[in-house]
C-alpha positions as CSV (number, residue, x, y, z in Angstrom):
1,M,-58.2,34.4,-210.3
2,E,-57.0,34.6,-213.7
3,F,-58.9,37.1,-216.1
4,I,-60.2,34.6,-218.5
5,A,-61.8,32.9,-215.5
6,E,-63.5,36.0,-214.1
7,L,-64.6,36.8,-217.7
8,V,-66.4,33.7,-218.1
9,I,-68.1,33.5,-214.4
10,S,-68.9,37.2,-215.1
11,V,-70.5,36.4,-218.7
12,L,-72.2,33.4,-217.4
13,I,-73.8,35.5,-214.2
14,V,-74.9,38.2,-216.8
15,I,-76.5,35.6,-219.3
16,G,-78.0,33.8,-216.1
17,G,-79.6,37.2,-215.0
18,L,-80.9,38.1,-218.5
19,F,-82.6,34.7,-218.7
20,T,-83.9,35.1,-215.3
21,L,-85.3,38.4,-215.8
22,V,-86.6,37.8,-219.2
23,G,-88.4,34.7,-217.7
24,S,-89.9,36.6,-214.9
25,F,-91.2,39.3,-216.7
26,G,-92.6,36.9,-219.3
27,L,-94.3,34.9,-216.0
28,V,-95.9,38.4,-215.2
29,K,-96.8,39.7,-218.5
30,L,-98.2,37.0,-220.9
31,P,-102.0,36.6,-220.7
32,H,-102.4,32.8,-220.9
33,L,-101.6,29.7,-218.6
34,L,-100.1,27.8,-221.6
35,M,-98.0,30.7,-222.8
36,R,-96.9,31.5,-219.1
37,L,-95.6,28.0,-218.9
38,H,-92.6,28.8,-221.1
39,A,-91.2,31.6,-219.4
40,P,-90.2,29.9,-216.1
41,T,-89.4,26.6,-218.0
42,K,-87.4,27.7,-220.7
43,A,-85.6,31.1,-219.8
44,T,-85.6,30.9,-216.1
45,T,-84.4,27.3,-216.2
46,V,-81.4,28.2,-218.4
47,G,-80.9,31.5,-216.2
48,V,-80.7,29.8,-212.9
49,G,-78.8,27.2,-214.6
50,A,-76.3,29.6,-215.8
51,I,-76.0,31.2,-212.8
52,L,-75.2,28.0,-210.6
53,I,-72.7,26.7,-213.1
54,A,-71.0,30.2,-212.6
55,S,-70.9,29.5,-208.8
56,M,-69.4,26.1,-209.2
57,L,-66.6,27.5,-211.3
58,F,-66.1,30.3,-209.0
59,F,-65.6,27.9,-206.1
60,W,-63.7,25.4,-208.0
61,I,-61.2,28.3,-209.1
62,E,-61.1,30.4,-206.1
63,R,-60.9,27.1,-203.1
64,G,-59.6,24.6,-205.3
65,A,-62.1,22.3,-204.7
66,F,-65.1,21.0,-206.8
67,T,-68.2,21.4,-205.2
68,I,-71.0,18.8,-206.5
69,H,-73.8,20.7,-205.0
70,E,-74.3,23.2,-207.7
71,L,-74.0,20.9,-210.3
72,L,-76.6,18.7,-208.6
73,I,-79.2,21.3,-208.3
74,T,-78.5,22.2,-212.0
75,I,-79.0,18.5,-212.9
76,F,-82.4,18.5,-210.9
77,L,-83.6,21.5,-212.3
78,F,-82.8,20.7,-215.9
79,L,-85.0,17.3,-215.1
80,T,-88.0,18.5,-213.3
81,A,-88.9,21.9,-214.9
82,P,-90.1,20.2,-218.6
83,I,-91.6,17.5,-216.7
84,T,-93.2,19.6,-214.3
85,A,-94.8,22.0,-217.3
86,N,-95.8,18.9,-218.9
87,L,-98.0,17.9,-216.0
88,I,-99.2,21.5,-215.5
89,G,-100.0,21.6,-219.6
90,K,-101.9,18.6,-219.6
91,A,-103.6,19.1,-216.5
92,Y,-104.9,22.7,-218.1
93,L,-105.9,21.1,-221.3
94,L,-108.1,18.3,-219.3
95,R,-109.8,21.0,-217.5
96,H,-110.4,23.8,-220.3
97,V,-109.9,22.1,-223.7
98,D,-113.0,20.0,-225.2
99,P,-111.3,17.6,-227.6
100,H,-114.0,17.2,-229.9
101,D,-114.4,21.1,-230.7
102,E,-110.8,22.5,-230.0
103,L,-108.5,19.8,-231.2
104,P,-107.3,18.8,-234.7
105,H,-107.7,15.3,-236.1
106,T,-104.5,13.3,-235.4
107,G,-104.9,11.0,-238.5
108,E,-104.4,8.0,-236.1
109,I,-106.7,5.4,-234.2
110,E,-105.9,7.3,-230.8
111,G,-106.9,10.7,-229.9
112,W,-104.4,13.1,-228.4
113,A,-102.1,11.9,-225.8
114,T,-104.4,13.1,-222.7
115,F,-107.7,12.7,-224.3
116,D,-107.8,9.4,-226.1
117,S,-111.5,10.3,-226.9
118,R,-111.7,8.1,-229.8
119,N,-113.1,4.7,-229.9
120,P,-111.3,2.6,-232.7
121,E,-114.7,0.4,-232.5
122,E,-116.8,3.1,-233.7
123,H,-114.9,4.0,-236.7
124,P,-112.7,1.1,-237.8
125,K,-112.5,2.2,-241.5
126,D,-111.4,5.7,-240.9
127,P,-109.8,6.5,-237.6
128,G,-109.6,9.9,-238.2
129,K,-113.3,10.6,-238.0
130,L,-115.0,11.8,-235.0
131,P,-118.9,11.6,-234.0
132,Q,-119.2,15.4,-234.7
133,D,-117.8,14.9,-238.3
134,E,-120.4,12.1,-239.0
135,A,-123.1,14.4,-237.5
136,R,-122.0,17.6,-239.6
137,K,-122.2,15.3,-242.9
138,S,-125.7,14.2,-242.1
139,D,-126.8,17.7,-241.8
């Protein structure tokens, strides 16, 4: 195997290992679920992707045959990790966040993507108002 190929594969493995280590450390040490979501979905995804690409290059250069298994795993990982993190984040928001007290105004008729707590019939003139805003004005 050529020196350049070995160097590229080694660099990809080291980068993948560092990203995976940082992602795993963040998953363990970050205090809040929404903060912990970033560690495995960002850093670990890039880390595992780099390791899989290094494996794909190694077997392509060593055996002379391109294997598609690592490429398919990498594509599947890059497609499913953000979707999974989005669904976990939405589930967390639905269970732990009160849309009337903790979310800022969107300035539109609709509320935030998961909540849609605003009723356009109640506030046809100013879609940015929430019922608690009117209650505060009357106090």
